[in-house]
MILUM-483590 format. One record per residue (C-alpha): residue in one letter; y, x, z. Coordinates in steps of 0.05 Angstrom, whole numbers, plus 5000, padded with zeros to 4 digits. Each point is the difference from the previous one (the first is absolute). Layout:
<pts>
aYXZ/...
</pts>
This chain:
<pts>
m556354045585/d494050444982/l496249384977/l505849774956/h500850704973/f492650034980/a500249304970/y506050214958/k496050594974/l494149574981/l504549524962/f504650494964/g496850685008/h506650355017/v497750275068/k494650535008/i494549935051/s499950555052/m494950524980/e497650035072/i496649334994/v496750154933/p493150325004/p499650684964/i495449724947/f505449524977/r506150465006/n500750034924/c500549244995/s503949815062/s504149504958/i493949544992/f497050135069/i500449385046/p500250185074/n495349645047/k495649804940/d498150624960/e498350475057/k492849754999/y499050324932/a502150705022/n493250185029/c495949764940/t495750524966/i501650054926/e497050444946/a503250664982/g505149954944/i501949285013/d507349875017/p500549585064/c506949764979/y496949714936/l494749635041/l505449735047/r504349774942/e494149654967/l498149675065/h506949715007/r499649764927/a493449655015/k502949655060/e506149774960/f495749734944/r495649655051/t505949675035/y504249784940/f495449964939/l493649785034/a502949545053/i507249774995/i500849924924/p493049684990/i501349525058/i506649774970/l497049924931/s494049655030/i504449495035/i503449864933/a493349954964/c497049555053/s506149535000/l500149954924/n492649864995/i500249475055/c505649644962/y496150094935/l493749735033/l503549385027/a503049864931/q493150094968/i496849525050/k505349484984/c499050104925/f492549965010/r500649315031/q504349754943/e496350304941/k494349704960/a493050265008/s500450454938/f506250355027/k497150075071/k494850494975/r505250554991/q503449835065/i493650125039/f499850734978/l507550095013/i499349715070/s494150475013/r504150604978/s505849815045/l495349915060/s497150694986/i506950325000/i502249645063/l493550195036/a501050734978/n507150015029/i497749705066/l494450515007/f504950544982/y504149825062/v493550055041/v498850704973/i507150215018/i499249735071/v493350355009/w502950644971/k506150015046/s496049815062/s494050484994/g501150414937/f495650044939/n492550045014/y493649764968/p501149255015/s507349994977/a498250404937/m494449514986/i504749405008/f505150344954/i494750114945/f497249305011/i506949694989/g501250394936/g493049834975/i500549265013/n506849954966/f497950434940/v493449654987/s502349285013/v506550074960/t496350364944/g494749454999/t505549484999/y503350344941/i493450014962/g498949265016/l507049834976/t499150404937/i493549654982/l503049335019/l506150084955/y495650254943/t495449405007/a505849515003/i502750264933/a493850214962/h495249465025/q504249415020/f494549484997/w495350405044/y505850155048/k501849265008/t493049715004/k495150535025/l504250445046/t501549595063/l503950125063/k493550095037/h498250594955/c506750325015/y499049925075/i493250324995/i502750594960/v505650125050/a495049965058/v495450514966/i506050474989/w501749975075/i492850115021/i499350614954/s506750265025/f498049975074/i493150304990/s502150564953/s506350175041/f496150035065/c494950484969/v505450454971/a504049995065/f493950145044/w498050604959/g506950214976/a502850095071/t494650535012/l503650444950/f505850095048/y496549935067/p492850244990/e499050215073/t501949325029/a496649584947/p494049585021/i495950324944/s498850714980/c503350204935/s499950734979/f504850274949/e495250204944/g494649485014/c504349395013/q507650074997/r500850314930/p494949544966/l503149405035/v507150164976/i497550134929/i496649324999/i506249655028/v504750334950/i495549874940/s498949285021/l507549875010/s501650344933/i494849584964/f502549375035/y507350164983/g498550204929/t495749384988/v505649535023/i505350354957/i495550004938/l498249285013/y507349825004/v501750364935/l494149704962/m501549305025/m507450064981/l498450264930/r494849464990/l504749455024/r505850254959/r495650004938/l497649295015/v507149755010/r502450314935/k494149744960/s500449295027/s505249734952/l497249305011/v501350035075/r505849585024/a506550345018/r499449805073/s492950285005/k502350644966/s505850065049/n495249925059/s495550544971/m505850484994/t502049855072/a492850155021/l500350664962/k506450205035/r497049845068/l493850404982/g504450604981/l504149965064/n493649955042/m497350624966/v506550395015/t499949785073/f492650185008/a501250694969/i506050155045/g496349795063/s493450344985/v501950674970/p502250305068/i493349845032/l496350324943/i504550625001/v499150085075/c492549964992/i499950534945/v504650475040/a495649895061/l493950194959/v503350644975/n502150205071/l494149695036/e497650635036/d506950135030/l501349275017/s493349915034/s501550595046/l505749595032/g494949555034/e495950575029/g501150205072/d504349685053/k507149794985/s504950515029/p507150274988/c497350664974/k495649644950/s506049614973/f504250644999/i494950434963/n498449454949/s507249774993/a500350134925/l493849594990/f502849445043/v506249984955/e495549904940/v496349435035/e506549675022/v503050044930/l493849704968/a499449445051/s507549854997/v500349964924/a493849574997/a502549525055/i507049924972/v497949894927/w494449545023/i504949575039/l505150014944/a494749704954/m499249445052/i507549874994/i500150024924/d494049544992/p503149355027/v506850154968/i496950084931/n495749385007/i505849585025/l504550234943/s494649874948/d498349305026/a505349474987/k496949505049/l499650485057/r507050264985/t502949295001/l496149825063/i502550625038/v507249874978/l499449285025/q497050245066/f505550515009/t505349484985/s496849525049/v499850535055/s507250204986/s502349275004/s496249905066/l503350625029/r506949764978/r498849315031/f497650335064/r506250445003/t504649414985/g496549595054/s500750575050/v507550074985/k501149255007/s496149995066/t504250585026/l506649664980/s497949345033/t498150385064/d506750355001/d503749334990/
</pts>
């Protein structure tokens, strides 16, 4: 009965915990004290003037954020994103086989982008498994940064390639059809992936030292290494992000001007150009949505770098988590927002591209109809088999 009584209190908060089991330091916040869990924080040494109840409340907030917003919700969204992108990838591969060589050039970049998103989701599951099994440490932080880096650089490179490809197809049609071959597109995609892996590994190798300087394989002091490193990373990402957005805007303005001026262009060609412009605009919106959180997290990390770097100093212990609970809340909120918005962009990307591409849309509808018909035939056959067995 005592166990049921306590469980009822935790769920509805109508029953008070006996003050005898609450340590004196937490007597003023017995309503949030969890017996058999929070006793380990009672003997922690805190600075004068700091409210222990505030630290305990912040610690519980950090754990809630970690459970729901950094694990459960991202995993659910990641499953949706992975499923959508796998379906989108299969439809792209089927379209790629049916298209002419000139249309395959764009499909190569779209397939590369889908592969990057699927790979990022798979590696995200690996990070969750490592985190739940052994907690965050230097290797898991390095993998986490490596995943974000690969996805950011490869997807950004793909967007740049698509932008230039669409611009060339409209502004320089002859060169696009005769000089730019499929082989060139394969080479460009391969270069994008090579740059993504190399740059992401370097950023992850050094970036993880910001959070775990004592367990890192290299020495990285705060003033001599950590601060300059974060400044370089933030500036590089900002330049990279700004360059892509500016390139998108300039390309769209240039293409719109060309389409309006080309009064001699055939109506069909003009319609194709407008479709390309719409795709370019949608790609820009998707890129902006998915990349802004990463940039914001990097800027906030730079502003609070000295405090954040202290989390990786010393051994992990309950008292360390308790004393730095407010800082842990900040870290959990930043990581949660970045992860959720990042994955939402992965969901939006295939949806936008499917809705804006009539061929893919028709193909997916046909595939869905085919699967539904197969399921109906399977169910009908099962019912008939059951009836014949009963007879």
